[in-house]
PyMOL Python script that loads the backbone (N, CA, C, O; Angstrom):
from pymol import cmd

cmd.read_pdbstr("""\
ATOM      1  N   MET A   1      27.493 -19.060 -45.958  1.00  0.00           N
ATOM      2  CA  MET A   1      27.393 -17.764 -46.596  1.00  0.00           C
ATOM      3  C   MET A   1      26.916 -16.760 -45.562  1.00  0.00           C
ATOM      4  O   MET A   1      26.112 -17.064 -44.680  1.00  0.00           O
ATOM      5  N   ARG A   2      27.441 -15.558 -45.704  1.00  0.00           N
ATOM      6  CA  ARG A   2      27.039 -14.471 -44.816  1.00  0.00           C
ATOM      7  C   ARG A   2      26.977 -13.175 -45.610  1.00  0.00           C
ATOM      8  O   ARG A   2      27.711 -12.985 -46.579  1.00  0.00           O
ATOM      9  N   TRP A   3      26.083 -12.286 -45.177  1.00  0.00           N
ATOM     10  CA  TRP A   3      25.972 -10.974 -45.803  1.00  0.00           C
ATOM     11  C   TRP A   3      26.102  -9.911 -44.726  1.00  0.00           C
ATOM     12  O   TRP A   3      25.507 -10.008 -43.652  1.00  0.00           O
ATOM     13  N   ASN A   4      26.892  -8.900 -45.039  1.00  0.00           N
ATOM     14  CA  ASN A   4      26.997  -7.721 -44.186  1.00  0.00           C
ATOM     15  C   ASN A   4      27.488  -8.063 -42.775  1.00  0.00           C
ATOM     16  O   ASN A   4      27.082  -7.436 -41.796  1.00  0.00           O
ATOM     17  N   GLU A   5      28.356  -9.055 -42.689  1.00  0.00           N
ATOM     18  CA  GLU A   5      29.001  -9.420 -41.440  1.00  0.00           C
ATOM     19  C   GLU A   5      30.502  -9.348 -41.682  1.00  0.00           C
ATOM     20  O   GLU A   5      30.953  -9.351 -42.828  1.00  0.00           O
ATOM     21  N   SER A   6      31.249  -9.285 -40.638  1.00  0.00           N
ATOM     22  CA  SER A   6      32.700  -9.173 -40.771  1.00  0.00           C
ATOM     23  C   SER A   6      33.353 -10.467 -40.291  1.00  0.00           C
ATOM     24  O   SER A   6      33.326 -10.780 -39.101  1.00  0.00           O
ATOM     25  N   HIS A   7      33.940 -11.213 -41.225  1.00  0.00           N
ATOM     26  CA  HIS A   7      34.626 -12.455 -40.876  1.00  0.00           C
ATOM     27  C   HIS A   7      36.052 -12.395 -41.399  1.00  0.00           C
ATOM     28  O   HIS A   7      36.313 -11.867 -42.479  1.00  0.00           O
ATOM     29  N   THR A   8      36.967 -12.945 -40.615  1.00  0.00           N
ATOM     30  CA  THR A   8      38.361 -13.040 -41.030  1.00  0.00           C
ATOM     31  C   THR A   8      38.860 -14.439 -40.703  1.00  0.00           C
ATOM     32  O   THR A   8      38.253 -15.160 -39.912  1.00  0.00           O
ATOM     33  N   THR A   9      39.971 -14.811 -41.320  1.00  0.00           N
ATOM     34  CA  THR A   9      40.537 -16.113 -41.017  1.00  0.00           C
ATOM     35  C   THR A   9      41.039 -16.131 -39.577  1.00  0.00           C
ATOM     36  O   THR A   9      41.429 -15.104 -39.021  1.00  0.00           O
ATOM     37  N   GLY A  10      41.019 -17.320 -38.992  1.00  0.00           N
ATOM     38  CA  GLY A  10      41.456 -17.488 -37.610  1.00  0.00           C
ATOM     39  C   GLY A  10      40.402 -18.195 -36.786  1.00  0.00           C
ATOM     40  O   GLY A  10      39.457 -18.764 -37.331  1.00  0.00           O
ATOM     41  N   THR A  11      40.560 -18.163 -35.499  1.00  0.00           N
ATOM     42  CA  THR A  11      39.627 -18.855 -34.606  1.00  0.00           C
ATOM     43  C   THR A  11      38.353 -18.041 -34.419  1.00  0.00           C
ATOM     44  O   THR A  11      38.362 -16.811 -34.461  1.00  0.00           O
ATOM     45  N   ALA A  12      37.261 -18.763 -34.213  1.00  0.00           N
ATOM     46  CA  ALA A  12      35.955 -18.121 -34.021  1.00  0.00           C
ATOM     47  C   ALA A  12      35.025 -19.105 -33.322  1.00  0.00           C
ATOM     48  O   ALA A  12      35.344 -20.286 -33.182  1.00  0.00           O
ATOM     49  N   LEU A  13      33.892 -18.612 -32.893  1.00  0.00           N
ATOM     50  CA  LEU A  13      32.832 -19.468 -32.380  1.00  0.00           C
ATOM     51  C   LEU A  13      31.724 -19.496 -33.422  1.00  0.00           C
ATOM     52  O   LEU A  13      31.316 -18.453 -33.932  1.00  0.00           O
ATOM     53  N   ALA A  14      31.240 -20.690 -33.736  1.00  0.00           N
ATOM     54  CA  ALA A  14      30.190 -20.835 -34.741  1.00  0.00           C
ATOM     55  C   ALA A  14      28.939 -21.406 -34.087  1.00  0.00           C
ATOM     56  O   ALA A  14      29.014 -22.238 -33.183  1.00  0.00           O
ATOM     57  N   TYR A  15      27.809 -20.950 -34.558  1.00  0.00           N
ATOM     58  CA  TYR A  15      26.513 -21.430 -34.081  1.00  0.00           C
ATOM     59  C   TYR A  15      25.921 -22.328 -35.152  1.00  0.00           C
ATOM     60  O   TYR A  15      25.857 -21.945 -36.320  1.00  0.00           O
ATOM     61  N   PHE A  16      25.491 -23.517 -34.764  1.00  0.00           N
ATOM     62  CA  PHE A  16      24.841 -24.458 -35.684  1.00  0.00           C
ATOM     63  C   PHE A  16      23.441 -24.718 -35.163  1.00  0.00           C
ATOM     64  O   PHE A  16      23.273 -25.144 -34.020  1.00  0.00           O
ATOM     65  N   GLU A  17      22.437 -24.469 -35.984  1.00  0.00           N
ATOM     66  CA  GLU A  17      21.045 -24.534 -35.543  1.00  0.00           C
ATOM     67  C   GLU A  17      20.649 -25.865 -34.928  1.00  0.00           C
ATOM     68  O   GLU A  17      19.891 -25.887 -33.959  1.00  0.00           O
ATOM     69  N   HIS A  18      21.138 -26.967 -35.462  1.00  0.00           N
ATOM     70  CA  HIS A  18      20.676 -28.272 -35.010  1.00  0.00           C
ATOM     71  C   HIS A  18      21.731 -29.029 -34.203  1.00  0.00           C
ATOM     72  O   HIS A  18      21.671 -30.255 -34.102  1.00  0.00           O
ATOM     73  N   ALA A  19      22.684 -28.316 -33.635  1.00  0.00           N
ATOM     74  CA  ALA A  19      23.745 -28.949 -32.835  1.00  0.00           C
ATOM     75  C   ALA A  19      23.317 -29.055 -31.375  1.00  0.00           C
ATOM     76  O   ALA A  19      22.457 -28.307 -30.910  1.00  0.00           O
ATOM     77  N   ASP A  20      23.924 -29.982 -30.673  1.00  0.00           N
ATOM     78  CA  ASP A  20      23.628 -30.159 -29.253  1.00  0.00           C
ATOM     79  C   ASP A  20      24.148 -28.994 -28.416  1.00  0.00           C
ATOM     80  O   ASP A  20      23.551 -28.636 -27.401  1.00  0.00           O
ATOM     81  N   ARG A  21      25.260 -28.406 -28.844  1.00  0.00           N
ATOM     82  CA  ARG A  21      25.853 -27.279 -28.123  1.00  0.00           C
ATOM     83  C   ARG A  21      25.452 -25.979 -28.815  1.00  0.00           C
ATOM     84  O   ARG A  21      25.169 -25.963 -30.012  1.00  0.00           O
ATOM     85  N   THR A  22      25.432 -24.895 -28.053  1.00  0.00           N
ATOM     86  CA  THR A  22      25.030 -23.625 -28.651  1.00  0.00           C
ATOM     87  C   THR A  22      26.090 -23.075 -29.602  1.00  0.00           C
ATOM     88  O   THR A  22      25.747 -22.534 -30.654  1.00  0.00           O
ATOM     89  N   THR A  23      27.365 -23.202 -29.253  1.00  0.00           N
ATOM     90  CA  THR A  23      28.443 -22.754 -30.135  1.00  0.00           C
ATOM     91  C   THR A  23      29.562 -23.787 -30.123  1.00  0.00           C
ATOM     92  O   THR A  23      29.719 -24.558 -29.176  1.00  0.00           O
ATOM     93  N   LEU A  24      30.333 -23.777 -31.205  1.00  0.00           N
ATOM     94  CA  LEU A  24      31.494 -24.656 -31.310  1.00  0.00           C
ATOM     95  C   LEU A  24      32.676 -23.831 -31.796  1.00  0.00           C
ATOM     96  O   LEU A  24      32.514 -22.974 -32.665  1.00  0.00           O
ATOM     97  N   PRO A  25      33.868 -24.076 -31.245  1.00  0.00           N
ATOM     98  CA  PRO A  25      35.047 -23.368 -31.746  1.00  0.00           C
ATOM     99  C   PRO A  25      35.428 -23.903 -33.128  1.00  0.00           C
ATOM    100  O   PRO A  25      35.450 -25.113 -33.355  1.00  0.00           O
ATOM    101  N   VAL A  26      35.727 -22.983 -34.042  1.00  0.00           N
ATOM    102  CA  VAL A  26      36.123 -23.343 -35.404  1.00  0.00           C
ATOM    103  C   VAL A  26      37.349 -22.531 -35.800  1.00  0.00           C
ATOM    104  O   VAL A  26      37.671 -21.512 -35.190  1.00  0.00           O
ATOM    105  N   ASP A  27      38.019 -23.013 -36.835  1.00  0.00           N
ATOM    106  CA  ASP A  27      39.101 -22.279 -37.469  1.00  0.00           C
ATOM    107  C   ASP A  27      38.596 -21.857 -38.835  1.00  0.00           C
ATOM    108  O   ASP A  27      38.343 -22.708 -39.688  1.00  0.00           O
ATOM    109  N   ILE A  28      38.442 -20.554 -39.062  1.00  0.00           N
ATOM    110  CA  ILE A  28      38.042 -20.052 -40.376  1.00  0.00           C
ATOM    111  C   ILE A  28      39.278 -20.079 -41.257  1.00  0.00           C
ATOM    112  O   ILE A  28      40.280 -19.429 -40.962  1.00  0.00           O
ATOM    113  N   THR A  29      39.196 -20.846 -42.352  1.00  0.00           N
ATOM    114  CA  THR A  29      40.356 -21.029 -43.221  1.00  0.00           C
ATOM    115  C   THR A  29      40.348 -20.092 -44.424  1.00  0.00           C
ATOM    116  O   THR A  29      41.403 -19.803 -44.989  1.00  0.00           O
ATOM    117  N   SER A  30      39.168 -19.613 -44.821  1.00  0.00           N
ATOM    118  CA  SER A  30      39.112 -18.637 -45.915  1.00  0.00           C
ATOM    119  C   SER A  30      37.785 -17.904 -45.906  1.00  0.00           C
ATOM    120  O   SER A  30      36.776 -18.418 -45.424  1.00  0.00           O
ATOM    121  N   VAL A  31      37.804 -16.695 -46.449  1.00  0.00           N
ATOM    122  CA  VAL A  31      36.605 -15.876 -46.640  1.00  0.00           C
ATOM    123  C   VAL A  31      36.693 -15.320 -48.056  1.00  0.00           C
ATOM    124  O   VAL A  31      37.589 -14.537 -48.368  1.00  0.00           O
ATOM    125  N   GLU A  32      35.755 -15.730 -48.914  1.00  0.00           N
ATOM    126  CA  GLU A  32      35.738 -15.277 -50.305  1.00  0.00           C
ATOM    127  C   GLU A  32      34.464 -14.478 -50.551  1.00  0.00           C
ATOM    128  O   GLU A  32      33.378 -14.914 -50.167  1.00  0.00           O
ATOM    129  N   THR A  33      34.580 -13.331 -51.177  1.00  0.00           N
ATOM    130  CA  THR A  33      33.432 -12.475 -51.461  1.00  0.00           C
ATOM    131  C   THR A  33      32.981 -12.683 -52.900  1.00  0.00           C
ATOM    132  O   THR A  33      33.792 -12.686 -53.826  1.00  0.00           O
ATOM    133  N   HIS A  34      31.652 -12.858 -53.075  1.00  0.00           N
ATOM    134  CA  HIS A  34      31.057 -13.081 -54.400  1.00  0.00           C
ATOM    135  C   HIS A  34      29.750 -12.307 -54.497  1.00  0.00           C
ATOM    136  O   HIS A  34      29.075 -12.081 -53.492  1.00  0.00           O
ATOM    137  N   ARG A  35      29.406 -11.911 -55.692  1.00  0.00           N
ATOM    138  CA  ARG A  35      28.070 -11.344 -55.916  1.00  0.00           C
ATOM    139  C   ARG A  35      27.048 -12.467 -55.772  1.00  0.00           C
ATOM    140  O   ARG A  35      27.268 -13.579 -56.251  1.00  0.00           O
ATOM    141  N   LEU A  36      25.951 -12.178 -55.122  1.00  0.00           N
ATOM    142  CA  LEU A  36      24.902 -13.166 -54.909  1.00  0.00           C
ATOM    143  C   LEU A  36      24.451 -13.775 -56.233  1.00  0.00           C
ATOM    144  O   LEU A  36      24.230 -14.982 -56.324  1.00  0.00           O
ATOM    145  N   SER A  37      24.316 -12.944 -57.245  1.00  0.00           N
ATOM    146  CA  SER A  37      23.831 -13.402 -58.546  1.00  0.00           C
ATOM    147  C   SER A  37      24.839 -14.278 -59.285  1.00  0.00           C
ATOM    148  O   SER A  37      24.480 -14.938 -60.259  1.00  0.00           O
ATOM    149  N   GLU A  38      26.086 -14.293 -58.840  1.00  0.00           N
ATOM    150  CA  GLU A  38      27.124 -15.060 -59.529  1.00  0.00           C
ATOM    151  C   GLU A  38      27.527 -16.324 -58.779  1.00  0.00           C
ATOM    152  O   GLU A  38      28.469 -17.007 -59.182  1.00  0.00           O
ATOM    153  N   LEU A  39      26.827 -16.644 -57.695  1.00  0.00           N
ATOM    154  CA  LEU A  39      27.146 -17.863 -56.954  1.00  0.00           C
ATOM    155  C   LEU A  39      26.846 -19.093 -57.801  1.00  0.00           C
ATOM    156  O   LEU A  39      25.883 -19.117 -58.567  1.00  0.00           O
ATOM    157  N   THR A  40      27.674 -20.100 -57.651  1.00  0.00           N
ATOM    158  CA  THR A  40      27.463 -21.373 -58.332  1.00  0.00           C
ATOM    159  C   THR A  40      27.554 -22.495 -57.304  1.00  0.00           C
ATOM    160  O   THR A  40      28.013 -22.291 -56.180  1.00  0.00           O
ATOM    161  N   ALA A  41      27.112 -23.674 -57.704  1.00  0.00           N
ATOM    162  CA  ALA A  41      27.241 -24.836 -56.833  1.00  0.00           C
ATOM    163  C   ALA A  41      28.714 -25.083 -56.513  1.00  0.00           C
ATOM    164  O   ALA A  41      29.054 -25.477 -55.398  1.00  0.00           O
ATOM    165  N   GLN A  42      29.573 -24.854 -57.478  1.00  0.00           N
ATOM    166  CA  GLN A  42      31.008 -25.058 -57.275  1.00  0.00           C
ATOM    167  C   GLN A  42      31.554 -24.070 -56.237  1.00  0.00           C
ATOM    168  O   GLN A  42      32.350 -24.450 -55.377  1.00  0.00           O
ATOM    169  N   THR A  43      31.129 -22.813 -56.316  1.00  0.00           N
ATOM    170  CA  THR A  43      31.565 -21.806 -55.352  1.00  0.00           C
ATOM    171  C   THR A  43      31.204 -22.228 -53.932  1.00  0.00           C
ATOM    172  O   THR A  43      31.977 -22.020 -52.998  1.00  0.00           O
ATOM    173  N   LEU A  44      30.020 -22.823 -53.780  1.00  0.00           N
ATOM    174  CA  LEU A  44      29.536 -23.226 -52.459  1.00  0.00           C
ATOM    175  C   LEU A  44      29.921 -24.656 -52.102  1.00  0.00           C
ATOM    176  O   LEU A  44      29.541 -25.174 -51.053  1.00  0.00           O
ATOM    177  N   ARG A  45      30.680 -25.281 -52.990  1.00  0.00           N
ATOM    178  CA  ARG A  45      31.141 -26.661 -52.789  1.00  0.00           C
ATOM    179  C   ARG A  45      29.989 -27.638 -52.633  1.00  0.00           C
ATOM    180  O   ARG A  45      30.044 -28.557 -51.815  1.00  0.00           O
ATOM    181  N   LEU A  46      28.933 -27.427 -53.436  1.00  0.00           N
ATOM    182  CA  LEU A  46      27.787 -28.324 -53.457  1.00  0.00           C
ATOM    183  C   LEU A  46      28.012 -29.402 -54.514  1.00  0.00           C
ATOM    184  O   LEU A  46      28.692 -29.157 -55.510  1.00  0.00           O
ATOM    185  N   LYS A  47      27.458 -30.567 -54.310  1.00  0.00           N
ATOM    186  CA  LYS A  47      27.635 -31.661 -55.259  1.00  0.00           C
ATOM    187  C   LYS A  47      26.805 -31.469 -56.520  1.00  0.00           C
ATOM    188  O   LYS A  47      27.196 -31.916 -57.598  1.00  0.00           O
ATOM    189  N   THR A  48      25.656 -30.802 -56.386  1.00  0.00           N
ATOM    190  CA  THR A  48      24.781 -30.570 -57.543  1.00  0.00           C
ATOM    191  C   THR A  48      24.260 -29.142 -57.517  1.00  0.00           C
ATOM    192  O   THR A  48      24.301 -28.469 -56.487  1.00  0.00           O
ATOM    193  N   ASP A  49      23.774 -28.696 -58.658  1.00  0.00           N
ATOM    194  CA  ASP A  49      23.188 -27.353 -58.752  1.00  0.00           C
ATOM    195  C   ASP A  49      21.858 -27.242 -58.010  1.00  0.00           C
ATOM    196  O   ASP A  49      21.413 -26.136 -57.703  1.00  0.00           O
ATOM    197  N   SER A  50      21.222 -28.373 -57.720  1.00  0.00           N
ATOM    198  CA  SER A  50      19.876 -28.335 -57.143  1.00  0.00           C
ATOM    199  C   SER A  50      19.824 -27.668 -55.776  1.00  0.00           C
ATOM    200  O   SER A  50      18.780 -27.131 -55.405  1.00  0.00           O
ATOM    201  N   GLY A  51      20.903 -27.683 -55.023  1.00  0.00           N
ATOM    202  CA  GLY A  51      20.896 -27.071 -53.697  1.00  0.00           C
ATOM    203  C   GLY A  51      21.153 -25.579 -53.692  1.00  0.00           C
ATOM    204  O   GLY A  51      20.962 -24.924 -52.668  1.00  0.00           O
ATOM    205  N   LEU A  52      21.586 -25.027 -54.823  1.00  0.00           N
ATOM    206  CA  LEU A  52      21.948 -23.610 -54.881  1.00  0.00           C
ATOM    207  C   LEU A  52      20.761 -22.702 -54.564  1.00  0.00           C
ATOM    208  O   LEU A  52      20.896 -21.763 -53.780  1.00  0.00           O
ATOM    209  N   LEU A  53      19.613 -22.968 -55.158  1.00  0.00           N
ATOM    210  CA  LEU A  53      18.443 -22.127 -54.911  1.00  0.00           C
ATOM    211  C   LEU A  53      18.026 -22.169 -53.442  1.00  0.00           C
ATOM    212  O   LEU A  53      17.595 -21.155 -52.893  1.00  0.00           O
ATOM    213  N   GLY A  54      18.149 -23.316 -52.812  1.00  0.00           N
ATOM    214  CA  GLY A  54      17.823 -23.441 -51.393  1.00  0.00           C
ATOM    215  C   GLY A  54      18.758 -22.617 -50.524  1.00  0.00           C
ATOM    216  O   GLY A  54      18.319 -21.979 -49.567  1.00  0.00           O
ATOM    217  N   TYR A  55      20.046 -22.626 -50.852  1.00  0.00           N
ATOM    218  CA  TYR A  55      21.015 -21.822 -50.105  1.00  0.00           C
ATOM    219  C   TYR A  55      20.670 -20.337 -50.215  1.00  0.00           C
ATOM    220  O   TYR A  55      20.654 -19.617 -49.217  1.00  0.00           O
ATOM    221  N   VAL A  56      20.398 -19.894 -51.431  1.00  0.00           N
ATOM    222  CA  VAL A  56      20.084 -18.476 -51.646  1.00  0.00           C
ATOM    223  C   VAL A  56      18.776 -18.112 -50.934  1.00  0.00           C
ATOM    224  O   VAL A  56      18.675 -17.045 -50.329  1.00  0.00           O
ATOM    225  N   SER A  57      17.788 -18.988 -51.004  1.00  0.00           N
ATOM    226  CA  SER A  57      16.517 -18.741 -50.328  1.00  0.00           C
ATOM    227  C   SER A  57      16.710 -18.638 -48.818  1.00  0.00           C
ATOM    228  O   SER A  57      16.150 -17.748 -48.178  1.00  0.00           O
ATOM    229  N   ASN A  58      17.492 -19.537 -48.254  1.00  0.00           N
ATOM    230  CA  ASN A  58      17.775 -19.486 -46.807  1.00  0.00           C
ATOM    231  C   ASN A  58      18.516 -18.215 -46.434  1.00  0.00           C
ATOM    232  O   ASN A  58      18.263 -17.628 -45.382  1.00  0.00           O
ATOM    233  N   LEU A  59      19.424 -17.793 -47.288  1.00  0.00           N
ATOM    234  CA  LEU A  59      20.164 -16.564 -47.028  1.00  0.00           C
ATOM    235  C   LEU A  59      19.225 -15.362 -47.029  1.00  0.00           C
ATOM    236  O   LEU A  59      19.344 -14.473 -46.186  1.00  0.00           O
ATOM    237  N   ARG A  60      18.297 -15.337 -47.973  1.00  0.00           N
ATOM    238  CA  ARG A  60      17.318 -14.232 -48.029  1.00  0.00           C
ATOM    239  C   ARG A  60      16.408 -14.241 -46.802  1.00  0.00           C
ATOM    240  O   ARG A  60      16.026 -13.182 -46.305  1.00  0.00           O
ATOM    241  N   ASP A  61      16.059 -15.442 -46.308  1.00  0.00           N
ATOM    242  CA  ASP A  61      15.246 -15.527 -45.090  1.00  0.00           C
ATOM    243  C   ASP A  61      16.014 -14.981 -43.884  1.00  0.00           C
ATOM    244  O   ASP A  61      15.441 -14.319 -43.020  1.00  0.00           O
ATOM    245  N   ARG A  62      17.318 -15.268 -43.838  1.00  0.00           N
ATOM    246  CA  ARG A  62      18.157 -14.823 -42.716  1.00  0.00           C
ATOM    247  C   ARG A  62      18.392 -13.321 -42.757  1.00  0.00           C
ATOM    248  O   ARG A  62      18.459 -12.668 -41.715  1.00  0.00           O
ATOM    249  N   TYR A  63      18.518 -12.773 -43.968  1.00  0.00           N
ATOM    250  CA  TYR A  63      18.799 -11.345 -44.152  1.00  0.00           C
ATOM    251  C   TYR A  63      17.726 -10.725 -45.045  1.00  0.00           C
ATOM    252  O   TYR A  63      17.982 -10.486 -46.225  1.00  0.00           O
ATOM    253  N   PRO A  64      16.540 -10.459 -44.515  1.00  0.00           N
ATOM    254  CA  PRO A  64      15.447  -9.949 -45.358  1.00  0.00           C
ATOM    255  C   PRO A  64      15.749  -8.608 -46.022  1.00  0.00           C
ATOM    256  O   PRO A  64      15.139  -8.289 -47.043  1.00  0.00           O
ATOM    257  N   GLY A  65      16.658  -7.823 -45.484  1.00  0.00           N
ATOM    258  CA  GLY A  65      16.998  -6.528 -46.071  1.00  0.00           C
ATOM    259  C   GLY A  65      18.101  -6.599 -47.113  1.00  0.00           C
ATOM    260  O   GLY A  65      18.529  -5.567 -47.630  1.00  0.00           O
ATOM    261  N   MET A  66      18.567  -7.799 -47.428  1.00  0.00           N
ATOM    262  CA  MET A  66      19.675  -7.955 -48.363  1.00  0.00           C
ATOM    263  C   MET A  66      19.239  -7.561 -49.775  1.00  0.00           C
ATOM    264  O   MET A  66      18.231  -8.066 -50.269  1.00  0.00           O
ATOM    265  N   PRO A  67      19.983  -6.666 -50.431  1.00  0.00           N
ATOM    266  CA  PRO A  67      19.604  -6.239 -51.783  1.00  0.00           C
ATOM    267  C   PRO A  67      19.864  -7.328 -52.822  1.00  0.00           C
ATOM    268  O   PRO A  67      20.633  -8.260 -52.585  1.00  0.00           O
ATOM    269  N   GLU A  68      19.221  -7.197 -53.958  1.00  0.00           N
ATOM    270  CA  GLU A  68      19.370  -8.166 -55.050  1.00  0.00           C
ATOM    271  C   GLU A  68      20.819  -8.276 -55.521  1.00  0.00           C
ATOM    272  O   GLU A  68      21.267  -9.359 -55.900  1.00  0.00           O
ATOM    273  N   ASP A  69      21.554  -7.162 -55.500  1.00  0.00           N
ATOM    274  CA  ASP A  69      22.937  -7.154 -56.007  1.00  0.00           C
ATOM    275  C   ASP A  69      23.968  -7.277 -54.882  1.00  0.00           C
ATOM    276  O   ASP A  69      25.095  -6.796 -55.009  1.00  0.00           O
ATOM    277  N   ALA A  70      23.578  -7.919 -53.789  1.00  0.00           N
ATOM    278  CA  ALA A  70      24.449  -8.030 -52.614  1.00  0.00           C
ATOM    279  C   ALA A  70      25.724  -8.807 -52.918  1.00  0.00           C
ATOM    280  O   ALA A  70      25.759  -9.692 -53.773  1.00  0.00           O
ATOM    281  N   GLN A  71      26.758  -8.442 -52.187  1.00  0.00           N
ATOM    282  CA  GLN A  71      27.979  -9.236 -52.179  1.00  0.00           C
ATOM    283  C   GLN A  71      27.960 -10.033 -50.884  1.00  0.00           C
ATOM    284  O   GLN A  71      27.748  -9.478 -49.806  1.00  0.00           O
ATOM    285  N   VAL A  72      28.181 -11.331 -50.996  1.00  0.00           N
ATOM    286  CA  VAL A  72      28.130 -12.209 -49.837  1.00  0.00           C
ATOM    287  C   VAL A  72      29.494 -12.857 -49.623  1.00  0.00           C
ATOM    288  O   VAL A  72      30.295 -12.979 -50.550  1.00  0.00           O
ATOM    289  N   ASP A  73      29.735 -13.263 -48.404  1.00  0.00           N
ATOM    290  CA  ASP A  73      30.973 -13.951 -48.062  1.00  0.00           C
ATOM    291  C   ASP A  73      30.713 -15.444 -47.947  1.00  0.00           C
ATOM    292  O   ASP A  73      29.785 -15.877 -47.264  1.00  0.00           O
ATOM    293  N   VAL A  74      31.534 -16.213 -48.615  1.00  0.00           N
ATOM    294  CA  VAL A  74      31.532 -17.660 -48.459  1.00  0.00           C
ATOM    295  C   VAL A  74      32.652 -17.966 -47.464  1.00  0.00           C
ATOM    296  O   VAL A  74      33.833 -17.804 -47.770  1.00  0.00           O
ATOM    297  N   VAL A  75      32.264 -18.407 -46.280  1.00  0.00           N
ATOM    298  CA  VAL A  75      33.208 -18.633 -45.188  1.00  0.00           C
ATOM    299  C   VAL A  75      33.485 -20.132 -45.095  1.00  0.00           C
ATOM    300  O   VAL A  75      32.571 -20.932 -44.895  1.00  0.00           O
ATOM    301  N   THR A  76      34.749 -20.499 -45.242  1.00  0.00           N
ATOM    302  CA  THR A  76      35.156 -21.895 -45.124  1.00  0.00           C
ATOM    303  C   THR A  76      35.831 -22.081 -43.772  1.00  0.00           C
ATOM    304  O   THR A  76      36.663 -21.272 -43.361  1.00  0.00           O
ATOM    305  N   PHE A  77      35.460 -23.161 -43.086  1.00  0.00           N
ATOM    306  CA  PHE A  77      35.994 -23.391 -41.748  1.00  0.00           C
ATOM    307  C   PHE A  77      36.100 -24.885 -41.482  1.00  0.00           C
ATOM    308  O   PHE A  77      35.567 -25.712 -42.221  1.00  0.00           O
ATOM    309  N   ARG A  78      36.797 -25.199 -40.416  1.00  0.00           N
ATOM    310  CA  ARG A  78      36.846 -26.568 -39.912  1.00  0.00           C
ATOM    311  C   ARG A  78      36.702 -26.489 -38.397  1.00  0.00           C
ATOM    312  O   ARG A  78      37.049 -25.482 -37.779  1.00  0.00           O
ATOM    313  N   LEU A  79      36.188 -27.563 -37.810  1.00  0.00           N
ATOM    314  CA  LEU A  79      36.093 -27.606 -36.356  1.00  0.00           C
ATOM    315  C   LEU A  79      37.488 -27.530 -35.778  1.00  0.00           C
ATOM    316  O   LEU A  79      38.420 -28.121 -36.323  1.00  0.00           O
ATOM    317  N   SER A  80      37.641 -26.826 -34.703  1.00  0.00           N
ATOM    318  CA  SER A  80      38.941 -26.719 -34.039  1.00  0.00           C
ATOM    319  C   SER A  80      39.378 -28.074 -33.524  1.00  0.00           C
ATOM    320  O   SER A  80      38.542 -28.927 -33.225  1.00  0.00           O
ATOM    321  N   ALA A  81      40.662 -28.277 -33.418  1.00  0.00           N
ATOM    322  CA  ALA A  81      41.218 -29.555 -32.975  1.00  0.00           C
ATOM    323  C   ALA A  81      40.668 -29.975 -31.614  1.00  0.00           C
ATOM    324  O   ALA A  81      40.634 -31.166 -31.305  1.00  0.00           O
ATOM    325  N   VAL A  82      40.243 -29.022 -30.808  1.00  0.00           N
ATOM    326  CA  VAL A  82      39.687 -29.304 -29.488  1.00  0.00           C
ATOM    327  C   VAL A  82      38.464 -30.221 -29.618  1.00  0.00           C
ATOM    328  O   VAL A  82      38.189 -31.016 -28.719  1.00  0.00           O
ATOM    329  N   ASN A  83      37.727 -30.113 -30.737  1.00  0.00           N
ATOM    330  CA  ASN A  83      36.486 -30.872 -30.908  1.00  0.00           C
ATOM    331  C   ASN A  83      36.686 -32.254 -31.502  1.00  0.00           C
ATOM    332  O   ASN A  83      35.760 -33.065 -31.512  1.00  0.00           O
ATOM    333  N   ILE A  84      37.875 -32.529 -31.992  1.00  0.00           N
ATOM    334  CA  ILE A  84      38.079 -33.783 -32.734  1.00  0.00           C
ATOM    335  C   ILE A  84      38.419 -34.915 -31.797  1.00  0.00           C
ATOM    336  O   ILE A  84      38.624 -36.044 -32.243  1.00  0.00           O
TER     337      ILE A  84
END
""", "prot")
cmd.dss("prot")
cmd.show_as("cartoon", "prot")
cmd.util.cbc("prot")
cmd.orient("prot")
């Protein structure tokens, strides 16, 4: 999930906090915009509802200025074939 950033489908570099490398090439396959208040576990492809609050909390920590009625992007990607 991202707020107030510009993402489009195609190739990109992604940063993963706990990865050995600083960035990895990815293919963004979709970008869907949703109201923060309307996110569901299904929207985020979570197995249970229990992780939803954690995702939203982490998003608020990342973007402290994000308003309550924010629209966020759910970015779906896969590692580029170079990494496989």
